Phi, psi and omega in degrees: 000325182296321180296317179298318181296316180296318179297316180298317180297319179298317180296321179297315180298314180298319180299316180296320180296315180298313179299319180298317180295320179296315180298314179298319179299316180296320179296316180298314179299319179299316180295320180296315180297316179295323180294324180284000000 
């Protein structure tokens, strides 16, 4: 069970990182578009 829990926790962390990068990317693109 511990291995499953660690794997699940890892997937959640990776998911949050990916979502964070996407959000930051969208914000940066938005700022560039507004800047132009």
